[in-house]
C-alpha positions as CSV (number, residue, x, y, z in Angstrom):
1,M,0.0,0.0,0.2
2,N,0.9,3.5,-0.7
3,T,0.1,6.6,1.0
4,L,0.2,9.6,-1.2
5,S,0.5,13.2,0.0
6,K,-3.0,14.4,0.9
7,M,-4.7,17.7,0.7
8,T,-1.8,19.9,-1.1
9,V,-4.0,22.9,-1.9
10,L,-3.3,24.2,-5.3
11,S,-5.7,27.3,-5.3
12,S,-8.9,28.8,-4.4
13,L,-10.9,30.4,-6.9
14,P,-13.8,32.7,-6.7
15,M,-16.7,31.0,-7.8
16,L,-17.1,32.9,-10.9
17,A,-18.3,31.8,-14.2
18,L,-15.8,32.4,-16.7
19,A,-16.7,33.7,-20.2
20,S,-18.2,30.9,-21.9
21,C,-17.4,29.6,-25.5
22,A,-20.7,27.8,-25.7
23,N,-22.8,28.1,-28.9
24,A,-26.5,27.2,-28.5
25,E,-28.5,27.0,-31.9
26,D,-28.1,30.4,-32.7
27,G,-24.5,30.2,-32.5
28,E,-24.4,33.2,-29.9
29,S,-21.9,33.1,-27.0
30,A,-23.5,32.5,-23.6
31,A,-22.9,35.2,-20.9
32,A,-21.2,34.1,-17.8
33,E,-23.0,34.2,-14.3
34,A,-21.1,34.9,-11.1
35,S,-21.6,33.0,-7.7
36,S,-20.5,33.9,-4.2
37,G,-17.8,32.0,-2.1
38,E,-14.6,30.2,-3.0
39,M,-13.8,26.8,-4.6
40,T,-10.7,25.1,-3.0
41,I,-8.9,22.8,-5.5
42,A,-6.7,20.1,-3.7
43,E,-4.7,17.6,-5.0
44,M,-5.3,14.2,-3.7
45,G,-2.9,11.9,-5.5
46,E,-0.9,11.0,-8.8
47,F,-1.7,8.3,-11.0
48,E,-0.3,7.2,-14.3
49,R,-2.9,8.0,-17.2
50,P,-6.0,7.8,-15.1
51,W,-9.0,7.3,-17.4
52,A,-12.0,6.9,-15.2
53,I,-12.8,7.7,-11.5
54,E,-15.6,6.1,-9.5
55,F,-16.4,5.8,-5.9
56,A,-18.0,2.7,-4.5
57,P,-21.2,3.8,-3.4
58,G,-21.2,4.4,0.4
59,T,-17.7,4.3,0.7
60,N,-14.8,6.7,0.8
61,M,-13.1,4.3,-1.7
62,L,-12.4,5.7,-5.2
63,F,-11.3,3.4,-7.9
64,I,-9.1,4.6,-10.8
65,T,-8.5,3.0,-14.1
66,E,-5.2,3.7,-15.6
67,K,-5.0,3.6,-19.3
68,E,-2.1,1.0,-19.7
69,G,-4.1,-1.6,-17.9
70,V,-3.7,-1.0,-14.1
71,L,-6.7,-0.7,-11.4
72,K,-6.1,1.4,-8.6
73,V,-8.1,2.1,-5.4
74,M,-7.6,5.1,-3.1
75,D,-9.1,5.6,0.3
76,T,-10.0,9.2,0.1
77,A,-10.0,9.6,3.9
78,T,-6.5,9.0,4.4
79,G,-4.9,9.3,0.9
80,A,-3.8,5.6,0.9
81,T,-3.6,3.9,-2.5
82,A,-3.2,0.2,-3.5
83,T,-3.4,-1.7,-6.9
84,V,-6.3,-4.1,-7.5
85,A,-5.2,-7.5,-8.8
86,G,-7.1,-9.1,-11.7
87,A,-7.5,-6.1,-14.1
88,P,-7.8,-7.3,-17.9
89,E,-4.9,-7.2,-20.6
90,V,-5.7,-4.3,-22.6
91,A,-5.2,-3.2,-26.2
92,F,-3.1,0.3,-25.2
93,G,-2.5,2.9,-27.6
94,G,-4.0,6.1,-29.4
95,Q,-7.2,6.4,-27.2
96,G,-7.6,2.8,-26.3
97,G,-6.5,0.9,-23.1
98,F,-8.3,0.7,-19.9
99,G,-11.8,2.5,-19.6
100,D,-14.5,2.7,-17.3
101,V,-15.3,1.4,-14.1
102,A,-18.8,1.3,-12.5
103,F,-20.7,0.1,-9.4
104,L,-24.5,-0.8,-9.0
105,P,-25.8,2.3,-6.9
106,S,-27.9,-0.3,-4.6
107,E,-24.8,-2.3,-3.6
108,T,-23.9,-0.2,-0.4
109,S,-22.2,-1.1,2.6
110,D,-19.1,-0.1,4.7
111,S,-16.8,-2.3,2.8
112,V,-16.2,-3.0,-1.0
113,D,-15.5,-6.6,-0.4
114,G,-18.0,-8.7,-2.3
115,R,-19.1,-5.8,-4.5
116,T,-20.1,-6.4,-8.3
117,I,-17.8,-4.3,-10.4
118,Y,-18.1,-3.5,-14.0
119,L,-15.4,-2.6,-16.3
120,S,-14.5,-1.7,-19.9
121,W,-11.5,-1.7,-22.0
122,A,-10.1,-2.0,-25.7
123,E,-9.2,-5.5,-26.6
124,F,-7.1,-7.1,-29.5
125,G,-8.6,-8.5,-32.5
126,K,-7.4,-10.3,-35.5
127,A,-5.3,-8.7,-38.3
128,D,-4.4,-5.5,-36.2
129,T,-8.3,-4.8,-35.4
130,R,-9.6,-3.8,-32.0
131,G,-12.8,-3.2,-30.1
132,A,-14.3,-2.2,-27.0
133,V,-15.6,-4.7,-24.3
134,V,-17.5,-4.7,-21.0
135,G,-16.6,-7.1,-18.1
136,K,-18.2,-8.0,-15.0
137,G,-16.7,-9.3,-11.9
138,T,-16.8,-9.4,-8.0
139,L,-14.5,-7.6,-5.7
140,A,-12.5,-9.7,-3.1
141,C,-11.2,-7.1,-0.7
142,P,-10.9,-8.3,2.8
143,T,-8.5,-5.5,3.3
144,M,-7.4,-2.7,0.9
145,D,-3.8,-4.0,0.0
146,N,-5.3,-7.3,-0.5
147,C,-7.8,-6.4,-3.2
148,A,-8.5,-8.1,-6.4
149,V,-11.3,-8.6,-8.9
150,E,-12.2,-12.1,-9.5
151,G,-14.4,-14.0,-11.9
152,L,-14.1,-11.2,-14.7
153,E,-16.1,-12.2,-17.5
154,V,-16.8,-10.3,-21.0
155,I,-20.5,-9.8,-21.3
156,W,-20.3,-7.4,-24.2
157,R,-18.3,-6.8,-27.0
158,Q,-18.4,-3.9,-29.7
159,W,-19.0,-5.2,-33.1
160,P,-17.4,-5.2,-35.7
161,K,-13.6,-4.7,-34.4
162,V,-12.0,-2.6,-36.9
163,T,-8.5,-1.1,-37.5
164,G,-7.5,2.2,-35.8
165,R,-7.2,3.3,-31.9
166,G,-9.8,5.7,-31.6
167,H,-13.4,6.6,-30.4
168,Y,-14.2,3.4,-28.2
169,S,-16.4,5.4,-26.0
170,H,-17.1,2.8,-23.9
171,R,-18.8,4.6,-21.0
172,I,-21.1,2.6,-18.7
173,S,-24.3,3.8,-16.9
174,F,-27.1,2.1,-15.2
175,S,-30.7,3.0,-15.3
176,P,-32.0,4.6,-12.0
177,D,-34.2,1.4,-11.5
178,E,-31.1,-0.5,-12.1
179,Q,-32.7,-2.9,-14.6
180,Y,-30.6,-2.1,-17.5
181,M,-27.0,-1.0,-18.4
182,F,-26.4,1.4,-21.0
183,V,-23.0,1.3,-23.0
184,A,-21.4,4.1,-25.0
185,S,-20.0,2.7,-28.3
186,G,-18.1,5.1,-30.4
187,D,-18.0,5.2,-34.1
188,R,-14.1,4.2,-34.1
189,Q,-13.4,7.1,-36.5
190,K,-15.1,5.0,-39.3
191,L,-18.2,7.6,-39.6
192,D,-20.7,5.6,-41.7
193,P,-21.3,2.7,-39.4
194,A,-22.9,5.2,-37.0
195,Q,-26.0,5.3,-39.6
196,D,-25.6,1.4,-40.2
197,R,-27.7,-0.7,-37.6
198,G,-26.1,-3.5,-38.6
199,S,-23.1,-2.4,-36.7
200,A,-22.8,-1.3,-32.9
201,L,-20.6,1.7,-33.9
202,G,-21.8,5.1,-33.3
203,K,-24.6,3.8,-30.9
204,I,-25.9,3.8,-27.4
205,L,-26.8,0.4,-26.4
206,R,-29.3,-0.9,-23.7
207,L,-28.6,-4.4,-22.1
208,N,-29.5,-6.5,-19.3
209,L,-27.2,-6.5,-16.3
210,D,-25.6,-9.7,-17.7
211,G,-24.9,-8.0,-21.1
212,T,-27.8,-9.2,-22.9
213,P,-30.0,-7.3,-25.1
214,A,-32.8,-5.9,-23.1
215,E,-36.5,-6.2,-23.6
216,G,-38.3,-3.2,-25.2
217,N,-35.2,-2.0,-27.3
218,P,-36.7,-0.6,-30.5
219,W,-35.3,-3.6,-32.8
220,E,-36.0,-6.3,-30.0
221,G,-35.8,-9.9,-31.6
222,E,-33.5,-8.9,-34.1
223,S,-30.0,-10.4,-34.3
224,R,-27.1,-8.8,-32.2
225,P,-26.2,-6.0,-32.3
226,I,-29.5,-4.4,-33.7
227,S,-31.1,-5.9,-30.8
228,E,-29.0,-4.0,-28.6
229,I,-29.4,-0.5,-30.1
230,W,-31.3,2.2,-28.0
231,S,-30.0,5.3,-30.2
232,W,-27.6,5.8,-33.0
233,G,-25.8,8.3,-35.1
234,H,-23.6,9.2,-32.3
235,R,-19.7,9.9,-32.8
236,N,-17.4,9.6,-29.6
237,I,-19.6,9.5,-26.4
238,L,-17.6,10.1,-23.4
239,G,-19.9,10.9,-20.6
240,M,-23.5,9.5,-19.7
241,D,-25.7,10.3,-16.7
242,W,-29.4,10.5,-15.7
243,D,-30.9,13.6,-14.5
244,A,-33.4,14.2,-11.7
245,E,-36.3,13.2,-13.8
246,N,-34.5,9.7,-14.7
247,R,-33.5,10.9,-18.4
248,L,-30.5,9.9,-19.8
249,W,-28.2,12.6,-21.3
250,D,-24.8,12.0,-23.2
251,V,-22.0,14.3,-24.0
252,E,-20.1,13.5,-27.1
253,H,-16.9,15.1,-29.3
254,G,-17.7,16.7,-32.5
255,P,-15.1,16.7,-35.2
256,A,-13.7,20.5,-35.7
257,G,-16.2,21.9,-33.8
258,G,-19.8,20.9,-32.5
259,D,-19.3,19.2,-29.5
260,E,-22.7,17.9,-28.2
261,L,-24.9,17.4,-25.0
262,N,-27.7,15.4,-26.1
263,L,-31.1,13.9,-24.3
264,V,-30.6,10.4,-25.3
265,K,-34.2,9.2,-26.5
266,R,-35.3,5.7,-27.5
267,E,-34.9,5.2,-31.1
268,A,-33.4,8.7,-32.0
269,N,-31.0,9.2,-34.7
270,Y,-28.7,12.0,-33.9
271,G,-27.4,12.5,-37.3
272,W,-23.6,11.7,-37.3
273,P,-22.0,11.7,-39.9
274,T,-25.0,13.1,-42.0
275,R,-25.4,16.3,-39.8
276,S,-23.1,18.2,-37.5
277,Y,-22.5,21.7,-36.3
278,G,-18.5,21.1,-36.9
279,E,-16.6,20.1,-40.1
280,H,-14.3,17.6,-41.1
281,Y,-10.5,18.2,-39.7
282,N,-9.5,18.8,-43.5
283,G,-11.9,21.6,-43.7
284,D,-14.4,19.7,-45.5
285,P,-18.2,20.9,-44.7
286,I,-20.6,18.8,-42.9
287,T,-24.1,19.9,-43.2
288,D,-25.6,21.7,-40.1
289,H,-28.8,20.3,-38.6
290,S,-32.1,21.9,-39.9
291,A,-35.3,21.8,-38.2
292,D,-36.7,19.3,-41.0
293,D,-33.7,17.2,-41.3
294,G,-35.4,14.3,-39.2
295,F,-32.7,13.8,-36.9
296,E,-32.5,14.7,-33.0
297,K,-30.7,18.2,-32.5
298,P,-28.3,18.7,-29.4
299,A,-29.5,20.6,-26.5
300,I,-26.3,22.8,-26.5
301,W,-23.3,22.6,-28.9
302,W,-19.9,24.2,-28.7
303,T,-17.9,25.7,-31.3
304,P,-14.7,26.1,-30.0
305,V,-15.0,22.7,-28.7
306,I,-14.6,21.9,-24.7
307,A,-13.3,18.4,-25.7
308,P,-15.6,16.5,-23.1
309,G,-14.2,13.9,-21.0
310,D,-17.0,12.7,-18.7
311,M,-20.2,13.9,-17.5
312,Q,-22.3,13.9,-14.3
313,F,-25.3,15.7,-12.9
314,Y,-24.8,17.3,-9.3
315,K,-26.9,15.7,-6.9
316,G,-24.8,17.0,-3.6
317,E,-25.4,19.3,-0.9
318,M,-21.9,21.1,-0.9
319,F,-22.6,23.2,-4.1
320,A,-26.3,23.6,-3.1
321,D,-27.0,26.1,-6.0
322,W,-25.7,23.4,-8.5
323,Q,-28.6,21.0,-7.9
324,G,-29.6,19.5,-11.1
325,D,-26.9,20.9,-13.2
326,A,-24.7,18.9,-15.5
327,L,-21.1,19.1,-15.0
328,I,-18.5,18.3,-17.7
329,A,-14.9,17.5,-17.6
330,G,-13.1,19.3,-20.3
331,L,-9.9,18.2,-21.7
332,S,-8.9,20.9,-24.2
333,S,-11.0,23.5,-22.1
334,K,-9.1,22.5,-19.2
335,A,-12.3,23.2,-17.1
336,V,-15.1,21.8,-15.4
337,V,-18.0,23.0,-17.6
338,R,-21.5,23.4,-15.6
339,V,-24.4,23.4,-17.8
340,E,-28.1,24.3,-16.5
341,I,-31.0,22.2,-18.0
342,D,-34.3,23.7,-18.6
343,G,-36.6,20.9,-20.1
344,E,-35.0,19.8,-23.4
345,T,-32.7,22.7,-23.7
346,A,-29.5,23.6,-22.0
347,K,-27.3,26.6,-21.5
348,E,-23.6,26.9,-20.3
349,A,-23.5,28.7,-16.7
350,A,-19.9,28.6,-15.9
351,R,-16.5,27.1,-16.3
352,Y,-14.1,26.4,-13.5
353,P,-10.5,26.2,-15.1
354,I,-8.2,23.4,-13.6
355,E,-4.6,22.8,-14.5
356,G,-4.6,20.0,-16.6
357,R,-7.0,18.3,-19.4
358,V,-10.0,17.0,-17.1
359,R,-10.5,13.3,-18.1
360,S,-13.0,12.2,-15.5
361,L,-15.1,13.2,-12.7
362,D,-17.4,11.9,-9.6
363,I,-19.5,13.1,-6.7
364,A,-18.4,12.2,-3.1
365,D,-20.9,11.5,-0.5
366,D,-19.9,14.7,1.1
367,G,-20.8,16.4,-2.1
368,S,-17.3,17.3,-3.1
369,I,-16.2,16.8,-6.7
370,W,-13.6,14.7,-7.5
371,I,-11.5,14.9,-11.0
372,A,-8.8,13.2,-12.8
373,T,-6.5,14.6,-15.4
374,D,-4.7,13.1,-18.4
375,E,-1.4,14.6,-16.6
376,G,-2.2,12.1,-13.6
377,D,-3.7,14.4,-11.1
378,V,-6.8,13.3,-9.0
379,M,-8.0,16.5,-7.2
380,R,-11.2,17.3,-4.9
381,L,-13.3,20.4,-5.6
382,S,-14.9,21.8,-2.3
383,M,-16.4,24.9,-0.6
């Protein structure tokens, strides 16, 4: 077990919403709002290329996936860390490697021992191909420094496996009733498969907790992956969460411009790559959405991009005024981006600058916000 230096205060920021670069459908910049008080940003530990962080519900234990294939656990009360044995072999490279970590919210106790754990990662295929997978196992952790994932079994595979090392997405989210698992499946930088229901690429999948297609899906009874699909026409989804009305939202990368926050609806097509508010990296245009194009429109979009890394709706008490707001981890924007939701529309309310590319975030039981950066820092944001 390793004990990292704890509570090194990096900065205390006035709670001011910085000038926003968000563009709503009219393309105009949103104005900033101000809040009272100060936010304290404290460095809690350093890790190697963290990709996802997740508290085991009801505990101070924060689990961290490191992109090269290592699973760590941190006791946030003491700063102690340990490596969790039993992590899978991953196809590391480019955007690929170890992905998400997720727990069932109903499994709460003082201990993580015996918890169900879900993990995602990129795996190798034949002929230099790769694809995302989701695995399910059980934590055997009699003590923190004797912790392992046991019985890890792949329960879902992204199909087809393709060449390249980008846009896996592979975020995991459970429905509020805990009956279903939603998995983000990126377009793997292949574009057109996002509009092909015979491919799992560019989709959000709705599955049972064992990885099988769920009843009530739009194309129930068809062969896989069609029977798994909930929504389609997505690009690279890196955050999913449920609002107070039990509605699923996602945040995804656009190409050169056009990052999106979407309300995810059953059988909805979000238009990629046929429509986008961005353009191709080589400058080739992509037709913007129009009212009559037949595609779902984002609730808000960004040009310049924020490069979203993750998303959570705030449900804590520490930042009481933020209840119900979406908090988005910003990579190139190097910020936590706060978005206010109004029905099916949204507006950016504030940005809180961070020293680093913010990859992942989670909310602790005390309402503090924990973030991980690509540079390796795990930080606590508090009042």
